[in-house]
C-alpha positions in Angstrom: 141.3 80.1 33.2 138.6 77.6 33.8 136.6 75.5 31.4 133.6 76.9 29.6 130.6 74.7 28.9 128.9 74.5 25.5 125.8 76.7 25.0 122.4 75.4 26.2 120.0 74.5 23.5 116.3 75.6 23.0 114.3 74.6 25.9 117.3 74.1 28.1 118.1 77.8 27.7 114.5 78.8 28.4 114.4 76.7 31.6 117.7 78.1 32.6 116.6 81.7 32.3 113.4 80.9 34.2 115.5 79.4 37.0 117.7 82.5 37.0 114.6 84.7 37.5 113.3 82.4 40.3 116.8 82.5 42.0 116.9 86.3 41.8 113.5 86.4 43.4 114.7 84.3 46.3 112.5 81.3 45.3 115.1 78.6 45.7 112.8 75.6 45.2 111.3 77.1 42.1 114.8 77.9 40.7 115.8 74.3 41.5 112.8 73.0 39.6 113.4 75.1 36.5 117.0 74.1 36.3 116.1 70.5 36.8 113.9 70.8 33.7 117.0 72.0 31.8 119.1 69.2 33.4 116.6 66.6 32.2 116.7 68.0 28.7 120.5 68.0 28.7 120.6 64.4 29.7 118.0 63.5 27.0 120.2 65.0 24.3 123.3 63.3 25.8 125.1 66.5 26.6 128.7 66.0 27.9 128.5 64.4 31.3 130.7 67.0 32.9 128.3 69.8 31.8 125.3 67.8 33.0 127.0 67.6 36.4 127.8 71.3 36.2 124.2 72.2 35.9 123.4 69.8 38.7 125.9 71.7 40.9 124.0 74.9 40.1 120.7 73.2 41.1 122.4 72.1 44.3 123.3 75.7 45.1 119.6 76.6 45.0 118.8 73.5 47.1 121.4 74.5 49.7 119.8 77.9 50.1 116.4 76.3 50.3 117.6 73.9 53.0 119.2 76.8 54.8 115.9 78.8 54.8 114.2 75.8 56.2 116.8 75.3 58.9 117.8 71.9 57.7 121.5 71.6 58.8 122.1 68.2 57.3 120.6 69.3 53.9 122.8 72.4 53.8 125.9 70.3 54.6 125.1 67.6 52.1 124.4 70.0 49.3 127.7 71.9 49.9 129.7 68.7 49.9 128.0 67.5 46.6 128.1 70.8 44.7 131.7 71.8 45.1 133.2 69.0 43.0 130.6 69.6 40.2 131.5 73.3 39.9 135.3 72.7 40.2 137.2 73.8 37.2 134.6 76.2 35.8 134.9 80.0 36.1 131.6 80.6 34.3 128.6 78.6 33.2 126.0 80.0 30.8 126.7 83.6 32.0 126.9 82.7 35.7 130.1 83.7 37.5 130.7 80.3 39.1 133.4 81.5 41.4 131.2 84.3 42.7 128.3 81.9 43.1 130.5 79.6 45.3 131.6 82.7 47.3 127.9 83.6 47.7 126.7 80.2 49.0 129.7 79.3 51.1 128.8 81.5 54.0 125.4 79.8 54.1 127.2 76.4 54.2 129.3 77.6 57.1 126.1 78.8 58.8 124.6 75.3 58.6 124.5 74.8 62.3 122.3 77.8 63.1 120.9 78.7 59.6 120.5 82.2 60.9 122.0 84.3 58.1 119.4 86.4 56.2 118.9 85.6 52.6 117.2 88.8 51.4 118.5 90.3 48.2 120.6 87.4 47.0 121.0 87.3 43.2 122.6 84.9 40.9 126.1 86.4 40.1 126.2 87.0 36.3 129.2 87.9 34.2 129.1 91.3 32.6 127.0 91.3 29.4 124.9 88.4 30.5 121.3 89.0 31.7 117.8 87.7 31.1 116.6 91.3 30.7 
């Protein structure tokens, strides 16, 4: 079983949920921006570095999808290389099924050369019992 990060605090949690909604709406850049706000707040409170990197890995998943939509092969490849080690060792993060998220974005990383895969209907994979609704 993988590591479990500590809960997000106040505004971190709010920004995280906002990012989840943006992600589920296919707005990768906006999800990235919301999660970056949570990331900045985590750094400000001096959260455990591994957890700060974990959130950065989630941000990079959204950035990978954004680059894929734009057809930026190099951006897709760079994000994939950077996010994998940050998510390694975690099965879940703040309700997100991390393994399922990696399985969701990997085909887009593999499609980096053509960036032809459709992205419609992608949703952040959440564990049972975790939702923003």
